[in-house]
N, C-alpha and C positions, 0 to 999 in steps of 0.2 A: 457397577463396576465403574475404576476407574482407571481408565487406558491410555497410555502413552504412546500416541503414532508418531517415529520419525519421516523426514521423506515426505512431506505432508502435500506440496504442490504435484506429486506423482500420479501418474494415472493408477493404481493399485490405490495407495493411499486414499485420493479421494471416492473412489465409489466405499473404501471400509469404514470411512470418515461417516459417509452417506449413511449408510446401514447402521452404524454403533449409532448414530445420531436419532434416526427413526425409533431406534429401540429405547432409547432414553436413557443411554449412555453417559457418563459424564467423560469427555474425552477432550484430553491436550495431546496438540499436534505442533510438530517442529519443523521448522523451513529455514534455511540459510537467504530465501527468494521470496517467499509467500508475503505478504505483507500482512494476513490477517492471521497467519503462525506465530506461535512463542521462537522466538531466536537464541540460539543456546550452539556455542561453538564445542562441539565434542570432541576438540584437542586438545580440552582445558576441562581437566578434571575435576575443580572445585565450584564449575561451573556445570557440572553436569550433577555432583552431589548436591549442591544447593535448589538447582530445579526439581530432582527428585526428593529432598525434604518437602518443596511448596505441595509438588502436585499429587504426591505418594501412591504412584500408579498402583493398582494389584495385576495389570496387565502390560507389557510392553510389544509392539509390532514395529521389528527395525526395519525399514524398509528403506533408509538413506544408501544411495550405490550410485553410482558413476560406470559408464559402459563406453566401449572404444574398442578398436583394432590396432591401434598407434602402440607399437612395443613402448615409446618415449612418452605413456600416460602411466607405466609400472609405477614409478611415485605416488601419484596420484591415487591409484587404486590400493596402493599398499596402505595409506592413510587413510583414507576411506574406510577401507573393507576392511584393516584388519586392526589398526592403530586405534580409530574414534571407535570402533565398535568393542573392545577389548576397553577402554576407559568407558563406557556405558556398561559393560556387565560389569566393571569393577563396583560401581557407583551401586548399582541395581542390589547387588550382592552385598555390600553394606551396608544397605538395610534394615530394620529393625525384624521385617515379615519381607523377604525379597517378594518381587514380582516374580509371574512367569513372562519367559521371554520368548518369543520368535525371531528367528533368525530366515532372512529370505537370501538362501543361494542361488544358484540356477544349472539348468539341466546340461548347461558350459561345461561342468567340469566332466563330463563325461567326454567330451571331447568329438571326434570323429566316428565314434563308436555307433556303428546301424543295427538296424533291426528294432526290436521291443527290449528294451533297455530296463532293469530292476537295479534298485537300491546297493545293492551287492555285487554292481560292475566296477572295474578299476578305475580310480578316477586319471586322467589324464593332462596334465599344465598343457595342456595346448597353445594358451596364450596370456599373458599376463596378466587379464581380465581372471581367467580360469582360474590361475595360480591363486591371485589374489582370495577369491570365492573359498580352496581348497583350504588356505589359509586361514581364515575365518571359521570353516567349517571347525577346523580345528580346536577352535577356542570354546566351541560349546561340550566338545569332551573335556578340554581343560577346568571347565567351571563349573560343571553341571552338578559337582558336591556341593556347590556354594550357592546356586539359585536355579530354578528350576528351569530349564533351556532345551527348545527342538530348534530344529532346520529344516528348511522346507527348499524343493531342489525343484524350481518349476518350469516345464517344457511351454513351449508355446500358446499365449493366451492374447484373448482382443476381448473387444467391445466399446459401445460407445465412449468416445471420449478419447479415445487413443491417438497418438499422434500419427499422423499420414505417413513418417519416415519407413512404419512398419507396415508389410505387406497388405494386410487386410483392409487395413483403413486407407491405403492409395486405391487398391481398388472400387473399395466404396465409394471414394471422392471422387473416381471417373464414370461410376453408374450414377451417381444423384448428378450430375453434372452434365449426364447422358452426350461424354465426349467419344468420338467416331470411334478412337485410338487408344490401346492400353500399352505400353513397352514392360515388357518381364523378361527375368530371366527364363531357367528352367521351368516350364510349367509342368512337365511331367511327373517331379518329384513329389512326396506324401510324406505329409507332417501330422503330429496329434496337435490339435488345436483345442484348447477350453474355451468356456465364457467365463470374463471375471465372476460374474456371479456367481456361478461354480466355485471358483478362487475364493471367493471371500468364505462363504462357505464351510470348506475344507479349511481355512484359517481358524473359523469359530467350534469346528466337531475338533480339531487336534488342543486347542484348549480345553476342552471338555475331559478329552479324553488321556490316557496313561501315558504320557509323551516325554517324560524326561529324558533324555539326551539321545531321541531317536531323531533320523533322517530318514525324510519321508517323499516320494516323488508329488507332485503336484503334477495333476495330468489327466487327458479322458481318458487314454486306451483304444483312441479311434481315431483314425487315418483318413487323409481326404487327399487327393491331389490339389496341385495350385488350378491344373485347368478346370476341375470340378467345383472351386469355391467360384469360379468365374461363371462357369455354367449355371452354377445355382441363381447366382444374383441376375442372370438374364431372365432366368425362369420366376424370380420375384417381379424384377422391374417392367418385364418384355421390351427390354432394352438391348439388342444386338450391338457387341462392340468386338474390335477388329483386335486380336490381339497378336503382337508381333514380339518376337523373341531376340534378345537383345546380347550379342555374345559377352557384351560390357556387365552385364549383369549374371554373368554365369560363375560361379565360383568352379576352380578346379578340384577336382575328386570330391564332388559336392555326393554327399549321401543321399542313396535315391529313398528310400525309408527309413523313417525314423520318429520312433513313440516310445511312449513310456508306458511302464507295469503300473497296474493299480491296485495290485493285491496287497500291497504293505498298506496303503491310503485306506483300504474298505475293510481291512481286519482292523484296524487302529480304531478307526470312526466309523464303520458302516455305510459312509458315505460314496458315493461315487456322482458319475455326469449325469444333470440331470437337464442338462440346455442341449439342443442338436444343436449343427453346424447352421442348419437352415435359420431355426430361430435366433442365433447369435447372428448373423449376417440383417436379417429381414429387420431387429430390433436397430441395427445399427443403418440400416438405409433408410427407417424413420425417423431416426434423431433428425434435430435442428442441426445446419451445420455452424459450428461453433470454434472458437481457438482451444485447439486439440492439449491433452497435456501430455506431457512425456510419463514414460513407461515408471 
């Protein structure tokens, strides 16, 4: 199978590329910042078509994206998530045999809804980032008759190599260095965390499933509090750490409980989470310290 992976420098892409190469698949990866990846300007439709003619992908995983909370980034979000995504879809649709495409959206499109969230929940343009992802999702519906496309809405997930700007890698780093103190926000909140290895398997299963036009949550369906993540790390390592809660790290109107409904994922693929949070944390604690990848 011939694959095109965009956003090759990212955390998810690095895991996915390693998985595919271990299977002996033909992998072509693009990135604007990774020296070993193919360079392609997705604002240039001619360049995209030339790339697709050359590599002839059968499957495309579009992971290129940017994240931020600054509303001034709206033009960048629109360019990357909407304009460049549609250019890629157009190029794929023009191929003699259009490849299957996966578009990576986000659970951010659900806004501040709490509780167990299914794919039928209303979408909320809570931020410029979320708005751009909602527009990107609309492209899948627009182009689904021209080329097979599905959309994933990922909840929180983590694993080895993720940047320390994310919560769990930050906690892991403090335990690895045996820091005496850890400063966090509200540690009582509960979230749905998946292992990136499960996320990779969900993608693989979706490519094999009857996916055209589908939108599906990628989540574990399990809840754990930030407090229990810290306590689990203490149990694994034997290192006790003092946790201080900083008001500066607490968001106003923070959702107390947020997790995804796995029913549709299970229905389409037969897949569910295989990694417990303790297994994920153990793997991260055992991994050597190195330069982290972005999500």
